[in-house]
N, C-alpha and C positions, 0 to 999 in steps of 0.2 A: 402676438406671440406671448406666451407666459414663460419667462425665464426665472428660475428660482434663485433668489439672492440671499444674502445673510439675514435680511429682514424676515424672510420666510423661515429660516432656521430658528430665529428667535420666537416666532409665533407658534411653531410646532404643529401638533396634530390637529388643532382646531381649524386652522386655515386649510390644511390638507383635507380634512373631512368635508368642509364646506365646498372645496373645489371639486371633490369627487362626486358629490350628490347629483348634479344635473347630467352627468355623463351616462347614467344608467338608461338603457334604451328599452328594448321590448322584453317580453317574457322569456324569450330564448336566451337572454343574457342573465336571467335570475339565478340566484344560488339554489342548487338542487343536488340531490343524491344521484349518482350515476354509476353504471357498471360498464366501463369502457372496453373491457377485454378480459382475457383469461387471468390477468394479474390481480383483479379486484375481488374475485370470489371463485370458489371451486367450480369449474365448468361441469363437473359430474352432477351437480345439483340442479342444473337447468336454469332457464331464464326467469322462473318465478321464485327463485330462492331469495328470500328477504333476510339479509344479514343483520338488519337492525330490529327484527321482529320482537326479540326478548329484551331489548334495551328499555330503560325507564325514561331517559332523557329525550328532549325534543329532537326530531329529525332535522336534517339539513334544510334550511330555508323556512322552517316553521316559526322561528323567532325573528322579530323585527330588530334590525341592527340600529342602535342609537349611535350615530357617528360622533355626536358631540361628547359622548362619554369616553371615546377611545383615545388613549394617550398616543403620542407620536412614536413611542418605543415600548416594546415588551420583550423581555428575555427570560423565559421560564427556566432556562438552564441554570440561572443564578439561584433558583429556589432550592431549599434543602431537600425537597422531595425528589429532585432530579439526581440520578446517579453520576459517578465520575465519567469522564470521557474515556471510552475504552479503545483498545487497539485490537481489532478483530484478528482471528486466526482462521484461515481457510475461507470458504465462500459463505460466511455466516452473516454478511452485512444485513440481509433482510431481517434476521432474527435479533441482531443487536439493535436495530431500529424498533421493530415491533414489540419485542419482549424485554430485551436488556434495558432499553431506554423508555419507551412509551408505557408498556405494561407496568414497569417498576414505578415510574412517575405517578401514573394514575392510581395504582394500588396504595402508594404511600399517602396520596391525598385522601383517598377513601378511608384509610385506617387512621389518619391523623398521626402518622409516623414520618420519619426522615430516612433517606437512603444513605445512611452513614456506615452500614456494615452489611455483610452477606446475609444477615438475618432479615433485612428489609430490601434486599435486591433479588432480582430474578434472572435465572440463567438463559443465555441465548442458545446454548447447546441442547437443552432438553427437547425443545420443539424441533430444532434443526435435525437432530438424530432420529426424529420420527418420520422424516420424509426425504432424507438425502441419499437413499439407497446405499447407505454406509460408504459413501464416496464423497470426495471433495467437490460438491456441486452447490449452486446457488439456490435461493428460495425466495418466495414471495412473502410479504408481510402477512397476508391472510393465512398462510400455513401456521404461523405462530398463534394467530388469533383463533383459528379453528381448533388447534390443539388445546388452547386455553378454554374454549367453550365446551369441549367434549370431555376432556379428562383433567384440565387444570394445569397449573405450573407450580412446581415446588420452589421454595426459597433457595437461593444460592448456597446458603449455609448447609441445608440438608443434602443438596445435590452434589456438593463438593466444589463449588465455585461457579462463577458466571460462565466460565468456559472450561472445557476439559482438554487433556493432552492427547486424546485419541479420538478418531472419528468413528461414529456408529455405536457407541456404548450406550446401553440402556441401564438405568439405575437398578441396583439390587437392594431391596429393602421395602417391606410393606409400608413402613411409616413415611417413606419418601413419596410414594404414590398416594397414600392417604392424605398427606399434607397438601399435595398438589390439588386434590379435589376441592379444597377450600378457596383457592384463588382462581377466579374465572373471568372470562370475557363474556359480557351479556350481549354485546352487539358491536358491529363495526360498519363503517361506511366509507365510500370514496365520493369525492365531489370535484367538479372541474374548477379551475382557477384561471379562466380565460378572459373574464370581463371584470369591470369595476365592481359590479354588484357581488359577484362571486368572491372577489378579493376582499370586499368589506365584510362579508360573512366570515371569511377565514380570519381576518384581523380580529373580529369580535370573538371568535372561538378561542383564539390565542390569548385574548385579554381576559374574558370572563365567561366564555362559552355562550355568549349572547344571553346570559341569564343574570340580571342584576338582582342581588339578594341583600336587602337592607340589613345592616348591622352585622354582616358577615364579611370575612376577608375575601377579596377578589382573587380567585385562582383560575387561570386559564388552562386550556388544553393544549396539546401539541399534535403534530402530524407526522405521518410517514410519507416519504418522497422516494421516487425512483428516478435517479438522474442518469444521464449518459456520461461516462467518464473517460472516453478516449480523447487523446490530444488536448488535455486540460490546459496546457500552457497557452493554447491559442485563444482561450476564453477567460483566463484568469488575469485580472488587473489589480494593481495596487492603487488605492485611492490617493491622489496627489496631495501635496501640502496645500493648506488653505481651505480644503474641503472638510466637511463633516466626516469624522472617523478616518482622518488621514493616516496613511500607513497600513491600514487594514486591507485584506484581500477581498475581492468581490468577483463572482462569476457573472459575466454579462450575457452568457448563453450557456446551454448545455454543451458538452463536448461534441464536436462535429462527427465523431465516429466512436466505435467501440461498444462496450458492454454496459448493461444496466447495473446500478449500484444503489442499495437501500441506504437512505440517510434520514435524519430526523429534523423536522422544522420545529424550532423551539420558540420562535418569536418573529418580530419584524422591527424595522426602523424606517420610518417614513422619510427621514432626512438624508439617508445614505443615497448617493448618486454617483453616476459616472458618465462622462461625455462619450457615449458609445459611437456616435457618427463623426466624432472629432471635428465638430464645427465651432468649438470654443464655448459652447453653452451646454447646460444641463436642462433639458426641456421635457415636458410631458404633453405638448400640444403640436408637435410636428410629425409629419408622416416620414419617419426615418427609415422604414423598411420598404417603402416604395409600393405599397399595395393600394394606394389611392384613397386611403382613409386614415383617420387618427383614432387609435384605440389603445387599450392597455399594452398591446404588443410594442408600442412606440415609446413607452415611458422610460425615461432615463433616471428618474428619481423615485426612490422607494425600494426597499429590499426585505426579503425574508432573512432570518438568522438561522443558519443550518449547522447542526452538529454532525460531524463525520465519525466514523469508527476506525480511523487510521491513527489514533493516538493523540494525546494532548499536545504534542510538539508539532503536529501537522498544521500548516497555515498559522503558525505562531501559538495558537491555543486550542487547536482541534475544531475550531469553528470558522465559518466563512459566511459572507453575505451573498445572497442570490437575488439579483434584480427581479422585481415582480414580472417584468416583461420577459425574462429568461424562461419562465415556465411555459410560455406560449410558443411552442415549437412544433410545426406540423410534421417534421421529420422524426419526432420522438414523442409519440402520443402518450406513452407512460408518464412522461415528465410534466404533463399538463394537469395532473390530479393529485389531490391531497387525501390521505387516509387517516381516519380517526377511530378510536376504540373507546368503549365504555366497559368498565370492569365492575365486578360484584364479588361479594363474599358468600360462601355457600357451605352448609354443614350437612354431610350425608347422614342418614339414619341407619342404613344397611349397606354393608360392603362385602365383597368377597376377597378373601386373602388366599393367594395361590403361590405355590412354589413349584416351578416347572422348568423343564429343559425342552428345547426344540431345535432341530438342526437347521431349520429355515423359518424365520419368524414371519416372512411375508407370505409363505405358503401355509402357515398355521391357520386353522379354521376353528372358531369357538362360538358356540351359542349357549345362552343362559336363558332358561325359561322358568315360569312359575304357574302354579295352579291353585285354586282355592279349595281344594279337597286333598287331604293327605293320602287318599287312596287313588288319586288320578294316575292314569297311565301315560298321559301326555300333557304338556303345558298349555295353558290358556293364552299366555302372553310370553313372548320371548324377544331377545335382541342379540345382535352380534356386535360386540365391542370393536370399534374401529381399529384400535391398536393391535388387536389380536386376531385380525382378519385381513392383514395386509394393507390397511389404510385405503380401502376402495374410494374413499372421499377424494384422495389425492391422485388416484389412478397410477400413472407411472412414477409419481413422486412418493414411492413407498419407503419402507424402512430397510430395504436391502435383503437379498437372498443370503443371509448370514445367520448364525445361531442367535437365539433370542438375547443372549447376553451381549453379543457384539462380534465383530470379526475375529475368527480364530479362537473363540472362547466357548467351549462346549458346556460350561458350568450352568447349573440351574440358577434362576434368579427368583426372588420373592417379589410379587407385585400385588397391587390392589385394584379392584374394579368397583365403581359405584353402582349399587343395586337399587338405590332409592327410587329412581323413575320407574323401574320395573315393578316394584312393590306398590307404587301409587296407581299403576294401571289395574292392579288386582282389586284393590279396595278391600272388601270384606271376604272372609273365608268361612267355610263350614266348621263350626265348633271352634273357631279361632285358630285353626291349624291348616296349613297348606303344604305344598311340596315344591322344592326347588330342583331344577334339572340342569345338569352341566354336560355338554357334549364337546368333545375334542376330536378333530380329525385333520386332514390335510386337503389342499386344493386338488382338483381333478388333474391327473397327469403328473403330479409331484411325487418325489421320492422322500419327502420330508418325514421325519419320525421324531417322537418326543416322549417324555415321561412326566407324568403328574406325580409329584412327591407329596404335596400337602394341599388341602383345600378346606376352608372354613368360612362360615358366615359370621360376620361381626355386626353387633347391634350397638347403636349409640343413642343417647337421649338428645332432645332438641338443642341442647347447649354444646353438643359435641363430646360429652363425657362417655367414655367406654362403659358399656353395661355387661356384655357377655360375648363369648365366642362359642359357636357350635361347629365342631369338626364334622366333615363329611368323610365317611369311610371309603377307602380306596383299596380294592383287592389287588388289582393289577393296573398300575398307572400308565402302561405303555399305550401309545396311540400312533396313528399314521398308517401302518399296514392294516389296522382295523380301527373301527370307531370305538372310542372310549365314552361310555355313558355312566354317570353316577347321579344319584339323587338323595335327598334327605328331607325329613319332615321339618317344617318351619313352624314354630310356636309363637304365641304372642301376637297374632294377627287380629284385626277387627272381626268380630263375629257377625255372621249373616243373620 
């Protein structure tokens, strides 16, 4: 039997790392990316949708984990790139984890900034209001990461805060949407955390993303978690006197019932432990769950550090330990996985500025097309922006059958749409001039109506500096009962 003593606590992570190595079994136990269910990526995209395709970093399991380099404790919430611990409002936990915490942290690391103001923090409510049906409902972490991939996330400063005081509001102001285009997610992944090898890969990600860089500061990543939160008192323990981290709270299991809740894993502590089976010892080599074998599910020593979004006074400081073994719960499959994201900066070269009203933003239908001939009668390439077509990516998780500005607000709003990928498809144009097409209508069977007040194409240089705006003429901007079609000649394209 291996019983961890005070000598183990003194030797720290090196002994822990060497102890874990031989326990790795077959390939089925290895660290890997996985799509366990509808919470890990949009089901609408099918089983071949690779959420990491555009990421630059190595995929899960591609990098060898050097256990000797891993310290016994990592807490990335102590870094200045990590935002304050928030207190969520409504069912926004998934977005406070995915965007408010993880996206903010990763973007500050990328930018070399710190999360000390709204100028370097990102709002949970921007992405939440894209998919919550304008109601108080929950969301998955991937909702936020997909919004960030496709349209971006504005800073909390321009958005009006990390959270708003009303559900379902969309921002009014081109510059807010334009700023959002700069801050993107390039890829995201989920990976299981059921075996020692998978745990080691996760510890390595939290420490330095399993990428040792000579001469550079070691900065690890963080994870999204989906815990079960019913009857938490039954699984919450206070570490007793005489033990490492005495007086702190620890979850020894997920809640035995109830709902899912998005939280953020910011680190780990190999020395944290609790006598789960009440045998007077804290062990990692006894079959305490009675399944006939010893595995990570039996470990009483070692825990993740978790940040909640229930305020900094919850559990003393807004954080709690979660035993490594607690993740392995066959009754709560969501809780067995860790989600990570990679972020990137992006500068659009062409955008569309629109000011419009619509009585039902989910039933709004918009297509934008382009042709390489200014005399063309139809586009050669076109696309339908997700946000202005009812978010088909999210299926039922749409933006709600409410006016485009938000519930009970019939006002027009000014928005921005990135046209750069559309122009890249075109390539060269006859005499350097082409034609842009815009169509607005409504979904089949809908009674939605709207008005297009303004429309203009904006051009930027590769450094993001504004060059010019070309307005599109609108004779009658009404749409819904009839199809609205407008077009304009685009100059300054590559010549054929």
